[in-house]
N, C-alpha and C positions, 0 to 999 in steps of 0.2 A: 580341447582348444578353448581359450578364453574369448568370449563373444564380445565384439564391439561393433559399432556402426561400420567401421572400415572393413570388418570381416563380412558383415551382411551385404555390403555393397560390392564385395570382391575387390577391394582396393587395398593394396599393401603399400604403405608409404616407404620410400627408399630411405636408407639410413641417413643420408645426407639432406633430407628435406628439412628437418628441423632437429634440434639437439634432443628433443624427447625420444626420437627413434632409438637413440643410444643411451637413453636414461638421464639425459642432461636437460637443463632448463632450455627452452626454445629461445632463439634469438629474436627479439621483437623488432619488427621493422620500425623505422623512425616514424613518428606521429606526423600524419599528413595535415593536421589542423595547426596552422601557425599560432592560432590564439592559444592552443594548448601549450606549446612549448614556449611562447612568450610570457606566459603567466609567471609572476614572481614566486619564488619558493614559499610554501605554506608555513606560516607561523601560527599553529592552532590555538594559541592563546591571545591572538590579536584579531579582533573582528574585522578590522580593515583589511588584513592580509587574507582572511577567509572570503571576504566579499570580492576580493581581487581575483579569486580563482573563477570567477563566473564572467562570461563575455557579454553581459547585458549591455544594452544601450543606456548609458548613464544620463542620458538626456530625459529619461523618464523615471518615475517611481513605480517600480513593478511590484504591485501588491496582489498579483494573481499567479505567482510562480508556483505556488502549491497545487494548482490545477494541472498543469503540464510542464514539468520542471525544466529549467535550463540545466546543462550538465556542467559541473565543475570541471577544472582543468585536468585533474587526474583521470576523470571518467572520459572526458574527450580524447585524452592521449590513448587511453586503453581501447575505446572504440575504434580509433583510427588505426592502431596497431593490429588488432584483430581483423578489421576489415581489409587492411593491406596484405596480411598473410592469407586470407581467403581469396582475395583478388589474384594473388600471385600463383597460388596452387590450392584451390578450394579442397580437393580430395585429400591432398597430402596434409594440409593444415588441420582439417577436420579430423581426419583419421588419427593423427598423431597427437592431437591436443584435446579432444572433446571430453574424454572421460576425466583427465586431470583438471580441466578448466571448470567442468560442471562441479566437481568435487570441491574446488576452491570457493565457488559461489555458495555451495550448500554449507561449507564450513564456516564461512563468514556470516551468512545468515543465522546459523545455529548459535554462533557466538553472541550475536546482536540479541537473539531471543532467549539466550541462556537455555538451550535445549540441545537435542541431538539432531545431527543432519538427516537422519533417516525418518524423522517426524515431519519433514518439510517437502512439499511438492512445489515445483516451479511452474509458474504460469505467465501468461502475457499481460494480465490486468486484474484488477479487482473483479470486474464483471465476469471474466472467465472463471475465476476462482469460485465465485458465488454460484455460477451455473453448474460448475463441476460438483460442488458440495451438496447443493439442494437437489440435484439429480442423483447423486451417488448414495446418500443416506437411505437405508432401508427402513420402510415404513409398513405396517400391516394394516388390515381392515380396522377401522375405528380409531387409529392413530391420528393425532392432529398436530399441525404446526401453528405456532403462535408468533406473530410478528408484530410490529408497531405501525401506527399511522405516520411516523416520522421517518421511516426508512426510505431509501432512494429506489427509484425506477428499477434498478438492477436486481435488488432483493425482491421487490414485489413481483416483478415480471418473471423471475426465476421460479418463484413459488406458484404464480399463476399457471405457468406452464407444466409444472409438476402436477398440480391439482387437475389440469385438463387431461393429462396423460393417464393418471390412475386414480382419480377421484379423492386424493387426499384432502382432508379438511383443512383449510387455512383460515385462521382469524386474525384480527388486528385489534390492538388496544392503544388508546391514547395515554401516553405516560405523563404528559403535562399540558395545561391549558395555556399558561403565559410563560414562554421560555425565559424572560427576563427575571422572573421571581420564582422560578420553580425551585424545588428542594429535593434532597435525597429521599426524604420520607414520602413526599408525593409520588415520585416515580417508582420507588420500591413498592408502595402500597397498591398502586394502580396496576403494576405487573403482577404482583402476587395474586391479587384478586381474580385476574384473568387467567391464571394457570389452573388447569384441570388435571384430573387423574389420567386423562388420555393424552395429555401434551407429551410430545416425544421430542420435539425440536423448538427451541426459542430462537428466533432470528432477530438480533439487535445490531445496532450500529454504535460504535464506540464514541465517535463525535459526529454530530448531526451537520451535514453541510448545509442544511436548510436554515439552521438557527444558530449554530456554534455551540450548542449544548453538549457537554461531554457527560456521558452516562457514568454513574457509579457502578461499573460493571461487576465488580466483585460482590458488592451488596445485592445487586440484581440477581446474580448467579446463585447466591446463597438462598435467597427467597425462592427461586425457581426450584431448586432441589429439595427445599423443605416441603413443597407441595407435590412435586413429581420428580422422585430421585433418579428415574430413568432418563429424564429430559437431557438432551445436549444443548448447551448454550453456545450458539454459533454467532461470531462477531465480524461484521464488516468494520475492519480496523483502519482503513485507509487514511483517515484524517486524524488519527491518533498515533499511527506508526511513524516513529521517529520525531513527532511533534511532541510526544510525551515519552518518557523513558521506561514505562511499565512493560513487563514482560508478560507472556501468557499465564505463567504460574501466578504472578502477582494480580492479574486481572481475574484469575479463577474461572477462565472460559474453557470450553472443549475444543473450539475450532476458532482460529483467527485468520481471516482473509485479508490480504492487502496488496495493492499495487505498490511498486517501488519508485514510481516517477512522480511522486507527489511531495510529501515532507521530508523523505529521505533524500530527494533531489538526485535520485538515481537515474540509470539509463531509461529512456522512454521505451515503453512497450515491455515492461518487466513486472512481475508480480510473484506472489507465493501464497501458499496455504499451509499453516501449521495446524496439526491435529493431535490431540492427546491420544494415548493408546487406546482408550475406550471408544473414542470417536472413530478412528480409522477402523476399528474392529467392526463397526456397524455400517461401513460403506463399501460398495462395490464400484471399482474404477469404471469410468464412463468412456474414456478414450484410450486406445492402447498405448502403452508406454514403449519406448525404445530402450529401456533399461536392458543391459546385456543378459541379465538373469532370466528376464521374461522372454527374450528373443531365444535364448538357449533352450528353454523348455519347449517353445514352438518348433525350433529347428530339429530337435531330437525327440519329437513326439512325447513331451512331458515327462520323460524319464530322467530322474536324479536332478542335480543341480541345487544351488541355494535358493531359498525363497526370496522374493523381491520384497524389500522393506516398504512399509506403507507409503511414505513420502514419495520415493521414486516410482512405485507402482501406480500412483495417481498423477504422475507428471505426464502431461500428453506428449506423445512422441511426434515423429515427423520432423521437418526442417524448420528452424526458427531463425530469428535474427540474432545469430550467435555473437556477432561483435557486440551487440547490446547486452545479451544475457550474460556473457562472460565478463563484460566491464562492470557488472553488478558487484562483483568482489571488490573492486576499486571504490565503488560508492560506499560500501560498508566500512572499508578501511578509512576513507576520508572522514566518515562520520565518527569512527572509533578514535581516530587521532584527536579530533576536537573534544570528544567526550560526550556520550549520550545525555548525561545529567546536565552538562553545560549547554548543550544544544537545547534541550527542553526548557532550562531556565531562561535562555535568550528569547526563545519563542514566546514564553510567558511575559517577559519584560516588554517586548515590542507589542504584544496583544494588549497588555495592561495600558500601555501609552495610547493605543488606538482607542480602547474602550473609554478611558478617562476623557479623551479629547472629544470623541463623538457625543458622550453624555453631556458635555458642556456646551453643545452647540444648540441654541434655541431652535426648535422646530424638527429636530432629528430625534427619533426614538430608537434607543439601543435595544436591540433584540436579544443579544448574547448575554448570559449571566456575567456579572462582574466578578464573581467568585472563581478563583483559580482551581478550586475543587471541581466546579461544574463547567469548565470551559477549557479550551486548548488554545490553538492558533487562529481558528476561524472566527471572524468577528462580523456580525451582521447588524444592519441598521435599516430603519424605515424612513424613506424621504417622502414627505406628503406632497401632494398635488403635482408631482413630476413623474411622468411614465419612466420605468426603470431603464428601458433602452435608451431614452433621451439622457437620463442621469449618467449612465456609463459612458455615453458618447461625449458628454460635456466634460466629465472628468479626464477622458482620454485627450480631449483637446487642450486641457489644462496640463497635460503631462503626466497623469496618473492613470495607471492601468488597474482597474478594478473588475468585478464580475458581478453577475446576479445570480441568485439561487434558482436552479431549474425545478421549482416546486410551486404549488398554489397553496398559500400565497407566497409571492416571491419578494426577496429582500436585496438591498445592496449589500455586497460582501467584499471583505478585504481579508488578506492573510499575509503576515510578514514573517518571512523565513529568515534563516542565516545568510541569505543573499542580500538582505535589506539592512538599512541603517535607520537610526532615529530621524535623520533628515528625510528619508522616504515617507515614514509615518507622518511627520509634521507637514510635508508637501500635500499629502492625502487630506489631512484635516483642513488645510487652507482651501484646497479645491471643494471640499464638501461645504464649508462655509459659504463659498461663492455660489453654490446651488440654491441656498436657502436665503 
């Protein structure tokens, strides 16, 4: 018997529940979100048309959509369709559709990353992915993990908890002193000097949400392997994923962890972990998967059956917000239709406009490097003599939604995505001039 969640639950979908029960495409319910159905047809070559897919309040300049994304119309429609199917007949819709829809998500993610679906685990967030990876990787006595002073709480805390559990040594290195004027050589030199023969994991972040610095990941990975060939280079990629078009192979990393509800503008509460063959081979899954192959071995006392590929083996089982997870395929398709390279170029164009404008405001210190090689979409600046909370509040009152970096020191932060326009950037610059 082929094992599925439907079999495990003892639920058999009637042939008429969906078309899938007879091998046909399921009939999608009509989208329950009027804003999704009212959006004009997408012209992927026209940025005005792209922006029209988002139901944002146009009375404000939203320059924090990369923090927790609004859904574009195709994603809203997909979420509504799956939600309606689950509400009508949860067991029937889940049992008849889960395996196909999970496969569609993995296939779309693999095409985006230029990899195989079985190398990808699905998660709910970057934090979940980091926690899974840094718990799963096998380390022996004397092995150490190297991370940086610039990484986010989720990486630092995952590694602190790992050290607390089994005594693994965790060290930190500062890659740069002044983000605005750092260089590839400075970062590569500092990381290489910190790698030892005992280093087995190097935990990095592709784009620092604290400063907007984009790491030269490939150069860093090469420097790591020159000093410790066994070391795995693991990357929190959330602020580079879909903001930049580079794939894991181009980055040269062993593990890439990302949420999908930031620069991809995908469904909220979705994420993934990509791992190379050698990386997955050095990990032990943390949370039981609900992959049918693993369930089959449990059900039949481990006899026979196909092995579970590494990505699915590391995908946490249980129930999820399936309407959001399955709509992730539509987010990747939306991104594909526009073109990953065009999206990355648009992000750079808007970021450059922000940086140029901020750098020209007397009293504002631009923190993010001007170079496109060392920055992506996140743009940070320092506003003197005004508490950050007050600055964010005054910008909001002026119709501009910005954020502050949750680090010490903290900076004022902007990020223009494909949901934004030049007018949004210009509104932000006018509002910042009003602060000083």
